[in-house]
Z-matrix of the N, CA and C atoms (Angstrom, degrees):
N
C 1 1.461
C 2 1.521 1 108.92
N 3 1.316 2 118.15 1 132.60
C 4 1.464 3 121.18 2 -169.85
C 5 1.523 4 111.82 3 -113.78
N 6 1.300 5 114.92 4 137.34
C 7 1.459 6 121.61 5 172.12
C 8 1.520 7 108.10 6 -139.22
N 9 1.296 8 115.93 7 152.88
C 10 1.459 9 120.11 8 173.38
C 11 1.518 10 108.25 9 -100.59
N 12 1.294 11 116.96 10 121.94
C 13 1.471 12 122.36 11 -179.42
C 14 1.515 13 107.28 12 -131.71
N 15 1.321 14 116.72 13 107.89
C 16 1.469 15 121.80 14 -178.65
C 17 1.528 16 111.08 15 54.73
N 18 1.340 17 114.71 16 40.40
C 19 1.454 18 119.24 17 177.33
C 20 1.514 19 115.06 18 81.96
N 21 1.338 20 117.17 19 4.73
C 22 1.465 21 121.19 20 -178.57
C 23 1.526 22 109.16 21 -103.89
N 24 1.316 23 116.95 22 135.79
C 25 1.455 24 121.20 23 175.48
C 26 1.527 25 108.16 24 -91.56
N 27 1.325 26 116.30 25 126.41
C 28 1.457 27 121.20 26 -177.73
C 29 1.520 28 110.33 27 -110.08
N 30 1.306 29 116.05 28 140.11
C 31 1.455 30 121.36 29 170.28
C 32 1.519 31 106.67 30 -116.64
N 33 1.331 32 116.13 31 104.58
C 34 1.458 33 121.49 32 -169.11
C 35 1.519 34 111.87 33 -100.96
N 36 1.321 35 114.53 34 144.33
C 37 1.458 36 121.52 35 175.36
C 38 1.518 37 108.47 36 -147.99
N 39 1.334 38 116.40 37 142.52
C 40 1.461 39 122.12 38 175.75
C 41 1.524 40 108.16 39 -103.26
N 42 1.322 41 115.96 40 130.01
C 43 1.466 42 120.08 41 178.86
C 44 1.519 43 109.80 42 -136.86
N 45 1.318 44 115.95 43 149.19
C 46 1.457 45 119.68 44 171.84
C 47 1.523 46 108.73 45 -72.13
N 48 1.323 47 115.75 46 141.30
C 49 1.463 48 121.38 47 -179.99
C 50 1.521 49 108.33 48 -92.10
N 51 1.327 50 116.30 49 118.24
C 52 1.461 51 120.86 50 -175.16
C 53 1.523 52 114.11 51 -123.00
N 54 1.321 53 117.98 52 -1.68
C 55 1.461 54 119.33 53 -177.92
C 56 1.524 55 109.90 54 -124.24
N 57 1.328 56 115.48 55 152.70
C 58 1.460 57 121.37 56 -174.08
C 59 1.520 58 112.01 57 -64.04
N 60 1.317 59 117.78 58 -37.67
C 61 1.460 60 120.07 59 -178.11
C 62 1.530 61 110.92 60 -61.58
N 63 1.341 62 116.70 61 -45.29
C 64 1.466 63 119.79 62 179.50
C 65 1.519 64 110.91 63 -70.78
N 66 1.345 65 116.39 64 -36.70
C 67 1.463 66 119.28 65 176.27
C 68 1.524 67 110.13 66 -60.25
N 69 1.311 68 117.39 67 -41.56
C 70 1.466 69 119.74 68 178.48
C 71 1.529 70 111.60 69 -66.26
N 72 1.325 71 117.02 70 -31.55
C 73 1.470 72 119.47 71 173.75
C 74 1.521 73 110.16 72 -63.58
N 75 1.344 74 116.60 73 -40.41
C 76 1.465 75 120.61 74 177.59
C 77 1.522 76 110.73 75 -66.06
N 78 1.318 77 116.64 76 -42.14
C 79 1.469 78 120.26 77 178.04
C 80 1.530 79 111.22 78 -62.26
N 81 1.331 80 116.46 79 -38.57
C 82 1.469 81 120.09 80 177.77
C 83 1.527 82 110.98 81 -68.07
N 84 1.332 83 116.66 82 -37.02
C 85 1.463 84 120.04 83 175.74
C 86 1.527 85 110.24 84 -63.67
N 87 1.336 86 116.65 85 -40.09
C 88 1.466 87 120.05 86 176.81
C 89 1.524 88 110.87 87 -59.00
N 90 1.331 89 116.75 88 -44.59
C 91 1.467 90 119.21 89 179.49
C 92 1.522 91 110.44 90 -61.33
N 93 1.324 92 116.30 91 -47.36
C 94 1.467 93 119.57 92 -178.88
C 95 1.524 94 110.63 93 -60.63
N 96 1.326 95 116.21 94 -46.22
C 97 1.466 96 120.84 95 -174.11
C 98 1.526 97 111.99 96 -69.95
N 99 1.331 98 116.23 97 -49.51
C 100 1.463 99 119.31 98 -173.56
C 101 1.525 100 113.64 99 -83.32
N 102 1.322 101 117.18 100 -40.17
C 103 1.468 102 119.48 101 -174.80
C 104 1.528 103 111.23 102 -89.15
N 105 1.315 104 117.44 103 -51.17
C 106 1.467 105 120.38 104 -174.95
C 107 1.527 106 112.76 105 -77.61
N 108 1.329 107 116.69 106 -38.94
C 109 1.469 108 119.54 107 -176.85
C 110 1.523 109 111.44 108 -90.68
N 111 1.337 110 116.92 109 -51.80
C 112 1.468 111 120.55 110 -175.56
C 113 1.526 112 113.18 111 -89.97
N 114 1.327 113 117.03 112 -5.02
C 115 1.474 114 122.53 113 175.09
C 116 1.528 115 112.60 114 62.29
N 117 1.319 116 115.20 115 39.95
C 118 1.458 117 120.70 116 172.84
C 119 1.523 118 109.48 117 -56.32
N 120 1.328 119 116.91 118 135.36
C 121 1.455 120 122.34 119 173.97
C 122 1.524 121 107.78 120 -105.10
N 123 1.317 122 117.13 121 106.11
C 124 1.464 123 121.07 122 -175.90
C 125 1.518 124 109.53 123 -88.31
N 126 1.307 125 116.27 124 117.85
C 127 1.459 126 120.46 125 178.70
C 128 1.523 127 109.74 126 -72.74
N 129 1.315 128 115.72 127 146.06
C 130 1.462 129 120.36 128 -178.14
C 131 1.521 130 110.54 129 -59.46
N 132 1.314 131 116.61 130 -43.09
C 133 1.462 132 120.97 131 176.91
C 134 1.520 133 108.47 132 -107.52
N 135 1.318 134 116.35 133 118.70
C 136 1.460 135 121.29 134 178.06
C 137 1.521 136 108.71 135 -144.79
N 138 1.330 137 117.75 136 146.64
C 139 1.468 138 120.81 137 -174.21
C 140 1.522 139 114.75 138 -60.74
N 141 1.326 140 117.60 139 -24.96
C 142 1.470 141 120.34 140 -179.47
C 143 1.523 142 112.83 141 -81.71
N 144 1.321 143 116.26 142 -12.35
C 145 1.459 144 119.45 143 -175.55
C 146 1.518 145 112.67 144 71.31
N 147 1.334 146 117.57 145 30.72
C 148 1.466 147 121.44 146 -179.13
C 149 1.529 148 109.74 147 -70.72
N 150 1.316 149 115.94 148 126.17
C 151 1.463 150 121.50 149 176.76
C 152 1.530 151 108.44 150 -136.61
N 153 1.319 152 115.26 151 159.94
C 154 1.463 153 121.57 152 174.54
C 155 1.523 154 107.97 153 -98.89
N 156 1.329 155 115.72 154 128.59
C 157 1.463 156 120.64 155 177.70
C 158 1.519 157 109.79 156 -126.92
N 159 1.320 158 114.32 157 154.40
C 160 1.461 159 119.93 158 176.54
C 161 1.518 160 109.33 159 -94.56
N 162 1.312 161 116.43 160 149.16
C 163 1.460 162 121.52 161 179.64
C 164 1.517 163 108.84 162 -155.60
N 165 1.328 164 115.72 163 178.85
C 166 1.462 165 120.07 164 176.87
C 167 1.522 166 111.52 165 -64.75
N 168 1.348 167 116.73 166 -17.23
C 169 1.466 168 121.75 167 178.26
C 170 1.527 169 111.39 168 -90.09
N 171 1.328 170 116.65 169 -2.96
C 172 1.460 171 121.23 170 -174.44
C 173 1.512 172 110.48 171 102.24
N 174 1.321 173 117.16 172 -164.71
C 175 1.459 174 120.87 173 178.15
C 176 1.519 175 109.57 174 -67.67
N 177 1.341 176 115.51 175 142.58
C 178 1.457 177 119.56 176 -178.35
C 179 1.521 178 110.09 177 -145.90
N 180 1.336 179 115.62 178 156.61
C 181 1.458 180 122.52 179 176.65
C 182 1.523 181 109.32 180 -94.58
N 183 1.325 182 115.34 181 129.95
C 184 1.463 183 122.35 182 179.97
C 185 1.517 184 107.63 183 -129.21
N 186 1.339 185 117.54 184 143.62
C 187 1.466 186 119.39 185 176.59
C 188 1.521 187 111.07 186 -148.47
N 189 1.333 188 115.80 187 178.14
C 190 1.459 189 122.00 188 -173.47
C 191 1.525 190 113.87 189 -68.04
N 192 1.329 191 117.65 190 -15.56
C 193 1.464 192 120.62 191 -176.03
C 194 1.529 193 113.17 192 -99.89
N 195 1.306 194 117.36 193 0.88
C 196 1.465 195 119.86 194 -176.34
C 197 1.525 196 112.61 195 -58.06
N 198 1.328 197 116.19 196 -45.29
C 199 1.461 198 119.36 197 -171.03
C 200 1.520 199 113.47 198 -86.12
N 201 1.313 200 118.55 199 -12.15
C 202 1.471 201 120.17 200 178.91
C 203 1.524 202 111.29 201 -106.25
N 204 1.318 203 117.10 202 11.12
C 205 1.462 204 122.20 203 179.63
C 206 1.524 205 110.36 204 -109.05
N 207 1.315 206 115.22 205 158.50
C 208 1.462 207 121.53 206 170.66
C 209 1.524 208 107.75 207 -97.62
N 210 1.320 209 116.33 208 122.11
C 211 1.459 210 122.74 209 -177.07
C 212 1.526 211 110.22 210 -103.95
N 213 1.326 212 115.32 211 145.53
C 214 1.455 213 121.06 212 178.75
C 215 1.523 214 108.82 213 -132.91
N 216 1.318 215 114.71 214 139.77
C 217 1.454 216 119.73 215 -179.82
C 218 1.511 217 111.63 216 -117.76
N 219 1.320 218 115.10 217 145.74
C 220 1.459 219 122.23 218 171.18
C 221 1.523 220 106.61 219 -102.74
N 222 1.322 221 116.12 220 120.74
C 223 1.458 222 121.42 221 -173.79
C 224 1.522 223 110.91 222 -116.18
N 225 1.308 224 115.69 223 139.21
C 226 1.456 225 122.46 224 165.99
C 227 1.524 226 105.66 225 -104.64
N 228 1.345 227 115.76 226 104.31
C 229 1.463 228 120.50 227 -167.76
C 230 1.535 229 107.31 228 57.79
N 231 1.320 230 119.11 229 -117.34
C 232 1.463 231 121.19 230 -178.22
C 233 1.528 232 112.70 231 -99.50
N 234 1.322 233 117.19 232 -2.45
C 235 1.471 234 120.62 233 -175.55
C 236 1.526 235 110.81 234 -90.10
N 237 1.326 236 116.11 235 127.63
C 238 1.463 237 121.11 236 175.41
C 239 1.524 238 109.23 237 -75.83
N 240 1.330 239 116.65 238 121.12
C 241 1.469 240 119.33 239 179.57
C 242 1.529 241 112.51 240 -118.14
N 243 1.330 242 117.40 241 -5.54
C 244 1.460 243 120.00 242 178.79
C 245 1.516 244 110.13 243 -162.46
N 246 1.323 245 116.46 244 160.88
C 247 1.462 246 120.21 245 178.52
C 248 1.525 247 110.30 246 -155.85
N 249 1.318 248 114.74 247 158.52
C 250 1.464 249 122.89 248 169.38
C 251 1.529 250 106.34 249 -148.27
N 252 1.325 251 115.69 250 168.33
C 253 1.457 252 118.27 251 172.26
C 254 1.523 253 109.85 252 -141.22
N 255 1.330 254 114.39 253 156.61
C 256 1.456 255 122.27 254 176.73
C 257 1.514 256 108.41 255 -124.22
N 258 1.336 257 117.06 256 139.25
C 259 1.453 258 117.69 257 160.83
C 260 1.515 259 109.39 258 -127.59
N 261 1.321 260 112.28 259 139.98
C 262 1.456 261 121.80 260 -166.03
C 263 1.523 262 110.71 261 -97.95
N 264 1.323 263 114.52 262 146.46
C 265 1.467 264 122.70 263 -176.88
C 266 1.525 265 113.14 264 -52.98
N 267 1.336 266 118.36 265 -30.94
C 268 1.469 267 121.10 266 -173.70
C 269 1.530 268 113.19 267 -104.86
N 270 1.325 269 117.24 268 10.03
C 271 1.462 270 119.75 269 179.79
C 272 1.518 271 113.08 270 -107.38
N 273 1.323 272 117.31 271 -13.28
C 274 1.461 273 121.71 272 -179.69
C 275 1.529 274 108.61 273 -136.59
N 276 1.344 275 117.92 274 146.69
C 277 1.466 276 119.29 275 177.62
C 278 1.524 277 112.26 276 -59.37
N 279 1.325 278 116.50 277 -41.95
C 280 1.462 279 122.13 278 178.42
C 281 1.524 280 109.13 279 -130.39
N 282 1.329 281 116.38 280 134.08
C 283 1.453 282 119.13 281 168.89
C 284 1.527 283 108.58 282 -62.76
N 285 1.308 284 117.01 283 156.56
C 286 1.466 285 119.01 284 -178.73
C 287 1.522 286 111.29 285 -57.28
N 288 1.316 287 116.99 286 -40.52
C 289 1.460 288 120.91 287 -177.25
C 290 1.526 289 111.93 288 -62.80
N 291 1.347 290 116.52 289 -26.88
C 292 1.470 291 120.35 290 179.90
C 293 1.522 292 112.43 291 -71.89
N 294 1.315 293 117.88 292 -12.90
C 295 1.459 294 121.27 293 179.43
C 296 1.526 295 112.15 294 -76.73
N 297 1.327 296 116.50 295 -11.17
C 298 1.467 297 121.22 296 -174.09
C 299 1.526 298 110.19 297 -107.27
N 300 1.326 299 116.02 298 123.23
C 301 1.467 300 121.18 299 -173.67
C 302 1.522 301 112.42 300 -58.61
N 303 1.329 302 117.43 301 -43.67
C 304 1.469 303 120.21 302 -178.19
C 305 1.520 304 111.09 303 -63.86
N 306 1.327 305 116.65 304 -39.73
C 307 1.465 306 120.49 305 178.70
C 308 1.521 307 110.50 306 -67.59
N 309 1.317 308 116.07 307 -44.88
C 310 1.471 309 120.37 308 -179.55
C 311 1.514 310 110.47 309 -60.54
N 312 1.316 311 116.73 310 -41.85
C 313 1.465 312 121.03 311 -179.33
C 314 1.524 313 111.32 312 -64.15
N 315 1.317 314 117.12 313 -42.81
C 316 1.462 315 120.94 314 -175.98
C 317 1.518 316 113.38 315 -80.82
N 318 1.321 317 117.28 316 -23.93
C 319 1.468 318 120.10 317 -172.28
C 320 1.522 319 113.33 318 -118.85
N 321 1.309 320 117.04 319 17.22
C 322 1.464 321 119.34 320 -178.28
C 323 1.525 322 111.91 321 -59.29
N 324 1.332 323 117.18 322 -32.88
C 325 1.468 324 120.57 323 -179.81
C 326 1.528 325 111.47 324 -62.38
N 327 1.322 326 117.69 325 -25.99
C 328 1.464 327 121.68 326 175.55
C 329 1.528 328 111.49 327 -93.26
N 330 1.317 329 116.17 328 -47.88
C 331 1.456 330 120.49 329 -173.52
C 332 1.520 331 112.32 330 -65.23
N 333 1.329 332 116.87 331 -27.76
C 334 1.465 333 119.74 332 176.96
C 335 1.526 334 111.80 333 -69.31
N 336 1.330 335 116.60 334 -12.82
C 337 1.466 336 121.78 335 179.17
C 338 1.532 337 111.55 336 -114.80
N 339 1.311 338 117.43 337 23.17
C 340 1.471 339 118.99 338 -171.00
C 341 1.527 340 112.43 339 -62.32
N 342 1.335 341 118.03 340 -32.75
C 343 1.465 342 119.43 341 179.22
C 344 1.522 343 110.98 342 -73.91
N 345 1.328 344 116.28 343 -43.45
C 346 1.468 345 119.92 344 179.76
C 347 1.529 346 110.94 345 -64.36
N 348 1.328 347 116.46 346 -39.35
C 349 1.465 348 121.25 347 -178.63
C 350 1.529 349 112.84 348 -87.23
N 351 1.333 350 116.69 349 -6.24
C 352 1.469 351 121.87 350 -178.12
C 353 1.534 352 110.57 351 52.17
N 354 1.311 353 114.33 352 57.46
C 355 1.466 354 119.28 353 -174.61
C 356 1.529 355 111.57 354 -76.13
N 357 1.311 356 114.31 355 131.22
C 358 1.458 357 123.39 356 172.85
C 359 1.525 358 107.36 357 -113.18
N 360 1.325 359 116.60 358 127.09
C 361 1.462 360 119.40 359 176.46
C 362 1.526 361 109.39 360 -88.66
N 363 1.319 362 114.74 361 125.56
C 364 1.467 363 123.14 362 -178.14
C 365 1.525 364 106.55 363 -106.41
N 366 1.327 365 117.29 364 117.26
C 367 1.468 366 118.19 365 -179.46
C 368 1.527 367 111.59 366 -154.28
N 369 1.315 368 115.46 367 -172.06
C 370 1.471 369 124.29 368 -175.91
C 371 1.534 370 111.49 369 53.45
N 372 1.333 371 115.37 370 36.68
C 373 1.460 372 118.16 371 174.80
C 374 1.523 373 108.66 372 -73.30
N 375 1.304 374 115.96 373 131.01
C 376 1.465 375 120.96 374 -179.79
C 377 1.519 376 108.86 375 -148.84
N 378 1.311 377 115.60 376 150.98
C 379 1.456 378 122.26 377 -179.05
C 380 1.523 379 108.02 378 -145.79
N 381 1.306 380 117.27 379 145.91
C 382 1.464 381 118.73 380 173.64
C 383 1.524 382 109.11 381 -55.97
N 384 1.327 383 118.22 382 131.91
C 385 1.470 384 121.03 383 -173.51
C 386 1.521 385 114.75 384 -51.58
N 387 1.328 386 118.69 385 -34.04
C 388 1.466 387 119.62 386 -177.24
C 389 1.526 388 112.71 387 -67.33
N 390 1.360 389 116.90 388 -13.78
C 391 1.459 390 120.24 389 178.25
C 392 1.528 391 112.64 390 -108.59
N 393 1.334 392 118.02 391 1.89
C 394 1.461 393 120.82 392 -167.93
C 395 1.523 394 114.18 393 -66.73
N 396 1.313 395 117.96 394 -20.51
C 397 1.465 396 120.33 395 -179.47
C 398 1.531 397 112.34 396 -102.42
N 399 1.319 398 116.72 397 8.59
C 400 1.457 399 121.70 398 -178.13
C 401 1.526 400 109.72 399 -99.65
N 402 1.335 401 117.03 400 103.95
C 403 1.463 402 120.90 401 -177.01
C 404 1.522 403 111.82 402 -60.04
N 405 1.325 404 117.02 403 -38.95
C 406 1.453 405 120.17 404 -176.82
C 407 1.527 406 111.48 405 -62.26
N 408 1.319 407 116.50 406 -41.09
C 409 1.462 408 120.08 407 178.50
C 410 1.525 409 110.27 408 -67.21
N 411 1.317 410 117.34 409 -48.21
C 412 1.462 411 121.07 410 -179.24
C 413 1.518 412 111.66 411 -59.87
N 414 1.338 413 116.48 412 -39.07
C 415 1.458 414 119.51 413 -174.36
C 416 1.521 415 113.43 414 -72.31
N 417 1.321 416 118.34 415 -17.31
C 418 1.456 417 119.02 416 176.45
C 419 1.519 418 111.43 417 -58.12
N 420 1.318 419 115.93 418 -50.41
C 421 1.460 420 118.78 419 -178.32
C 422 1.523 421 110.89 420 -74.20
N 423 1.329 422 117.54 421 -35.98
C 424 1.460 423 120.73 422 178.45
C 425 1.524 424 110.39 423 -61.74
N 426 1.313 425 116.80 424 -46.91
C 427 1.451 426 121.42 425 -176.60
C 428 1.528 427 111.27 426 -59.58
N 429 1.309 428 116.38 427 -46.10
C 430 1.456 429 120.68 428 -177.16
C 431 1.523 430 111.85 429 -65.98
N 432 1.319 431 117.15 430 -47.41
C 433 1.460 432 121.15 431 -176.89
C 434 1.531 433 110.94 432 -70.11
N 435 1.332 434 117.47 433 -39.78
C 436 1.459 435 119.83 434 179.64
C 437 1.520 436 111.25 435 -67.04
N 438 1.328 437 117.43 436 -37.48
C 439 1.458 438 119.89 437 177.26
C 440 1.523 439 110.52 438 -63.92
N 441 1.314 440 116.94 439 -39.69
C 442 1.458 441 121.09 440 176.12
C 443 1.527 442 110.72 441 -58.24
N 444 1.330 443 117.42 442 -47.82
C 445 1.467 444 121.48 443 -179.91
C 446 1.525 445 111.07 444 -63.04
N 447 1.323 446 116.73 445 -42.32
C 448 1.457 447 120.59 446 -178.81
C 449 1.522 448 110.79 447 -62.82
N 450 1.323 449 117.23 448 -40.30
C 451 1.463 450 120.89 449 179.71
C 452 1.519 451 111.76 450 -69.83
N 453 1.320 452 117.30 451 -26.08
C 454 1.456 453 121.68 452 177.14
C 455 1.528 454 111.98 453 -85.44
N 456 1.333 455 117.88 454 -1.34
C 457 1.456 456 120.98 455 -178.45
C 458 1.508 457 113.20 456 70.44
N 459 1.328 458 116.87 457 25.20
C 460 1.465 459 121.57 458 -176.58
C 461 1.521 460 111.32 459 -96.41
N 462 1.327 461 115.27 460 153.26
C 463 1.464 462 122.48 461 172.43
C 464 1.524 463 108.63 462 -98.95
N 465 1.318 464 116.64 463 146.48
C 466 1.465 465 121.29 464 -176.76
C 467 1.520 466 110.14 465 -108.94
N 468 1.331 467 115.57 466 130.56
C 469 1.462 468 122.79 467 176.25
C 470 1.519 469 108.29 468 -122.74
N 471 1.315 470 116.26 469 129.78
C 472 1.461 471 119.45 470 175.99
C 473 1.517 472 109.92 471 -149.58
N 474 1.315 473 115.64 472 164.17
C 475 1.465 474 121.72 473 176.53
C 476 1.522 475 108.47 474 -137.33
N 477 1.310 476 116.02 475 153.30
C 478 1.464 477 119.51 476 173.75
C 479 1.522 478 110.24 477 -162.21
N 480 1.320 479 115.64 478 151.81
C 481 1.467 480 120.78 479 168.16
C 482 1.532 481 109.92 480 -124.10
N 483 1.331 482 115.85 481 20.05
C 484 1.464 483 122.36 482 -179.54
C 485 1.523 484 109.01 483 -95.38
N 486 1.319 485 116.73 484 124.13
C 487 1.468 486 121.66 485 -171.06
C 488 1.522 487 112.91 486 -58.01
N 489 1.336 488 118.06 487 -43.15
C 490 1.472 489 120.34 488 -177.45
C 491 1.521 490 111.79 489 -60.73
N 492 1.331 491 116.06 490 -41.74
C 493 1.462 492 119.07 491 -179.37
C 494 1.520 493 110.77 492 -73.59
N 495 1.327 494 117.82 493 -36.87
C 496 1.465 495 120.18 494 176.31
C 497 1.527 496 111.13 495 -60.18
N 498 1.331 497 116.47 496 -42.60
C 499 1.467 498 120.27 497 179.03
C 500 1.524 499 111.14 498 -64.29
N 501 1.328 500 115.67 499 -41.56
C 502 1.459 501 119.06 500 179.54
C 503 1.522 502 110.92 501 -64.77
N 504 1.330 503 117.49 502 -45.04
C 505 1.462 504 120.62 503 -179.82
C 506 1.523 505 110.81 504 -61.36
N 507 1.316 506 116.09 505 -40.60
C 508 1.464 507 119.57 506 177.18
C 509 1.528 508 110.37 507 -62.55
N 510 1.305 509 116.48 508 -41.41
C 511 1.459 510 120.77 509 -176.82
C 512 1.524 511 111.86 510 -66.15
N 513 1.347 512 117.81 511 -37.68
C 514 1.468 513 120.49 512 -179.02
C 515 1.526 514 112.16 513 -89.62
N 516 1.330 515 117.06 514 8.96
C 517 1.470 516 123.06 515 175.54
C 518 1.526 517 112.73 516 68.72
N 519 1.324 518 116.54 517 31.23
C 520 1.464 519 121.79 518 173.35
C 521 1.528 520 106.49 519 -74.18
N 522 1.323 521 116.71 520 119.35
C 523 1.468 522 120.43 521 -170.22
C 524 1.530 523 112.11 522 -70.36
N 525 1.304 524 115.45 523 122.95
C 526 1.463 525 121.22 524 172.97
C 527 1.518 526 108.17 525 -85.93
N 528 1.325 527 116.70 526 130.00
C 529 1.460 528 120.16 527 179.88
C 530 1.522 529 109.10 528 -72.98
N 531 1.313 530 115.31 529 120.32
C 532 1.465 531 121.15 530 -174.12
C 533 1.521 532 111.33 531 -66.20
N 534 1.321 533 114.88 532 140.78
C 535 1.467 534 122.95 533 173.00
C 536 1.528 535 113.69 534 62.71
N 537 1.316 536 117.00 535 21.60
C 538 1.463 537 119.80 536 176.48
C 539 1.522 538 108.75 537 -121.70
N 540 1.301 539 115.43 538 109.55
C 541 1.458 540 123.02 539 173.76
C 542 1.521 541 107.78 540 -141.23
N 543 1.302 542 116.90 541 145.81
C 544 1.461 543 120.18 542 177.58
C 545 1.521 544 108.34 543 -158.83
N 546 1.311 545 114.97 544 169.16
C 547 1.460 546 121.15 545 175.48
C 548 1.526 547 108.48 546 -112.35
N 549 1.325 548 115.83 547 132.34
C 550 1.461 549 119.19 548 174.43
C 551 1.521 550 110.42 549 -63.49
N 552 1.320 551 115.58 550 -32.62
C 553 1.458 552 122.41 551 -179.68
C 554 1.524 553 108.48 552 -140.83
N 555 1.325 554 118.13 553 144.66
C 556 1.474 555 119.90 554 177.27
C 557 1.523 556 113.11 555 -57.74
N 558 1.339 557 117.10 556 -22.63
C 559 1.464 558 120.71 557 -177.86
C 560 1.522 559 113.73 558 -82.04
N 561 1.320 560 117.83 559 -7.20
C 562 1.467 561 119.06 560 179.45
C 563 1.522 562 110.24 561 -64.30
N 564 1.336 563 117.67 562 140.64
C 565 1.469 564 120.20 563 -176.14
C 566 1.523 565 113.90 564 -66.94
N 567 1.331 566 117.49 565 -30.59
C 568 1.463 567 119.97 566 179.05
C 569 1.523 568 109.46 567 -152.17
N 570 1.331 569 116.91 568 157.82
C 571 1.467 570 119.85 569 -178.35
C 572 1.526 571 111.87 570 -64.99
N 573 1.313 572 114.83 571 157.59
C 574 1.449 573 121.17 572 175.42
C 575 1.523 574 109.69 573 -95.72
N 576 1.316 575 116.61 574 148.13
C 577 1.460 576 121.76 575 174.36
C 578 1.523 577 108.67 576 -101.25
N 579 1.330 578 115.55 577 156.68
C 580 1.462 579 121.84 578 -172.46
C 581 1.523 580 109.44 579 -116.57
N 582 1.335 581 115.56 580 136.60
C 583 1.462 582 121.73 581 179.92
C 584 1.525 583 108.68 582 -126.15
N 585 1.331 584 115.09 583 138.79
C 586 1.469 585 119.91 584 -177.39
C 587 1.517 586 109.44 585 -145.32
N 588 1.326 587 116.19 586 136.73
C 589 1.466 588 120.41 587 178.61
C 590 1.522 589 110.02 588 -145.80
N 591 1.320 590 116.03 589 132.13
C 592 1.453 591 122.54 590 172.70
C 593 1.533 592 109.06 591 -88.82
N 594 1.351 593 117.96 592 168.72
C 595 1.471 594 120.29 593 -173.39
C 596 1.525 595 114.76 594 -52.05
N 597 1.324 596 117.99 595 -40.49
C 598 1.466 597 119.41 596 -179.01
C 599 1.526 598 110.88 597 -65.50
N 600 1.331 599 116.19 598 -37.43
C 601 1.466 600 119.77 599 177.28
C 602 1.527 601 111.16 600 -69.99
N 603 1.325 602 115.94 601 -37.11
C 604 1.464 603 119.67 602 178.75
C 605 1.523 604 110.30 603 -60.92
N 606 1.329 605 116.28 604 -36.78
C 607 1.466 606 120.26 605 178.91
C 608 1.522 607 110.97 606 -57.59
N 609 1.324 608 117.17 607 -42.40
C 610 1.465 609 120.28 608 179.85
C 611 1.528 610 111.63 609 -71.58
N 612 1.330 611 116.07 610 -32.12
C 613 1.460 612 119.01 611 175.48
C 614 1.528 613 110.88 612 -65.05
N 615 1.327 614 116.47 613 -39.18
C 616 1.459 615 120.45 614 177.72
C 617 1.522 616 111.21 615 -64.60
N 618 1.323 617 116.16 616 -40.49
C 619 1.465 618 119.86 617 176.92
C 620 1.525 619 110.68 618 -62.63
N 621 1.318 620 115.48 619 -39.15
C 622 1.459 621 119.96 620 178.33
C 623 1.532 622 110.41 621 -61.45
N 624 1.323 623 115.97 622 -42.54
C 625 1.460 624 119.10 623 179.91
C 626 1.525 625 111.68 624 -67.32
N 627 1.325 626 116.15 625 -30.92
C 628 1.461 627 119.35 626 177.42
C 629 1.525 628 111.67 627 -61.65
N 630 1.302 629 116.98 628 -25.78
C 631 1.460 630 120.21 629 -179.78
C 632 1.527 631 112.06 630 -63.42
N 633 1.333 632 116.02 631 -17.37
C 634 1.463 633 119.70 632 176.78
C 635 1.522 634 111.28 633 -87.93
N 636 1.360 635 115.22 634 11.25
C 637 1.469 636 121.16 635 175.43
C 638 1.519 637 113.12 636 63.06
N 639 1.333 638 115.99 637 40.82
C 640 1.456 639 118.58 638 173.17
C 641 1.525 640 109.15 639 -64.80
N 642 1.302 641 117.17 640 139.77
C 643 1.453 642 121.76 641 -175.28
C 644 1.531 643 111.08 642 -72.21
N 645 1.345 644 117.76 643 152.31
C 646 1.465 645 120.94 644 -178.57
C 647 1.518 646 114.01 645 -58.32
N 648 1.349 647 118.50 646 -27.53
C 649 1.458 648 118.41 647 -176.25
C 650 1.522 649 111.84 648 -64.73
N 651 1.328 650 118.02 649 -20.97
C 652 1.467 651 119.86 650 175.86
C 653 1.520 652 109.56 651 -60.33
N 654 1.320 653 116.79 652 -41.50
C 655 1.451 654 121.07 653 179.27
C 656 1.523 655 110.79 654 -69.58
N 657 1.313 656 117.37 655 -35.06
C 658 1.456 657 120.49 656 176.93
C 659 1.519 658 110.74 657 -61.81
N 660 1.340 659 116.61 658 -39.32
C 661 1.461 660 120.28 659 177.44
C 662 1.522 661 110.81 660 -60.21
N 663 1.328 662 116.90 661 -39.84
C 664 1.460 663 120.34 662 179.95
C 665 1.517 664 110.51 663 -63.56
N 666 1.341 665 118.21 664 -36.25
C 667 1.454 666 121.22 665 177.89
C 668 1.523 667 110.84 666 -63.39
N 669 1.328 668 115.71 667 -40.58
C 670 1.461 669 120.03 668 178.43
C 671 1.525 670 110.17 669 -64.62
N 672 1.334 671 116.16 670 -43.39
C 673 1.461 672 119.87 671 179.25
C 674 1.515 673 110.87 672 -62.41
N 675 1.332 674 116.21 673 -40.78
C 676 1.459 675 120.89 674 -176.50
C 677 1.521 676 111.35 675 -58.24
N 678 1.316 677 116.36 676 -38.53
C 679 1.455 678 120.65 677 -176.90
C 680 1.521 679 112.04 678 -65.01
N 681 1.319 680 117.09 679 -23.30
C 682 1.463 681 120.60 680 -174.52
C 683 1.523 682 113.70 681 -98.07
N 684 1.328 683 116.94 682 -3.22
C 685 1.462 684 120.03 683 -176.08
C 686 1.520 685 109.86 684 -118.25
N 687 1.301 686 116.51 685 122.22
C 688 1.463 687 121.07 686 179.57
C 689 1.517 688 109.19 687 -107.61
N 690 1.330 689 116.05 688 129.85
C 691 1.465 690 121.06 689 -178.17
C 692 1.516 691 108.96 690 -120.98
C-alpha cells in the first residue's frame, strides 16, 4: 500500500510480531515514542512492571504483559514504523488496566463484564514521529487489528491522553466514554480518556476507515492474522 509522506513512497504492511528480534524493535520504538518524544515519566514502581532495558536495538520498554499479548507491527518494506498490542480477556487473570486503582474504580461497570463482553485491551500504540499526523498511515494498523477483533466477536477497550490518537479515534467514530477521565499515576501531565466499542460499533468504525480508500489487501492481511490467533 503506497502513500506519499514528505516525498517518500511507502509500501505498508501489517504483520503479527512473532519473533524476539522484531518484538525488541517494537519495544525500542515504544521507548523512543513514549519516553524520548512524549516525555513519559516511568515510575520505579508501577503495576505493569514497566522497566527500561538495554538491547541491541537500544533502550526499550519492557513490562509484565509483553509475553502474554499479541503484538502487531506496521512495516514499510522491512522497517518497523509502528506497533500496537492486544491482550485478551481470557488469556490473562487481569487485563493491564485492571492493575490500576483509578482505572478499576472508574471502569468497574465494564471490567466486571469483561468475559461477557469479550473485552480486548488495545494499548502500546506507537508510531514513528514523522508519521504521527498521517491518518492514512495510522489507520493501516488500526484497520487490520480492529477487523480481527470484530471477526472474533470481541469488544475493544483502550485509553489515551495523546492528541494524535484522540483525533484519530474521534475521526473513526471510536466512542469516548462520557465523563470518564482518570490518571494512571498522579504524575501524569493530563488525564486519559477512555474508548470502548462492541463488535457492531467496530463494524461502523471499519466502514468509516474505508472512506479513506484503504486497499482491499489490508482486509486480506487481517484474514491471515485471524487464522493464527486463537481466542
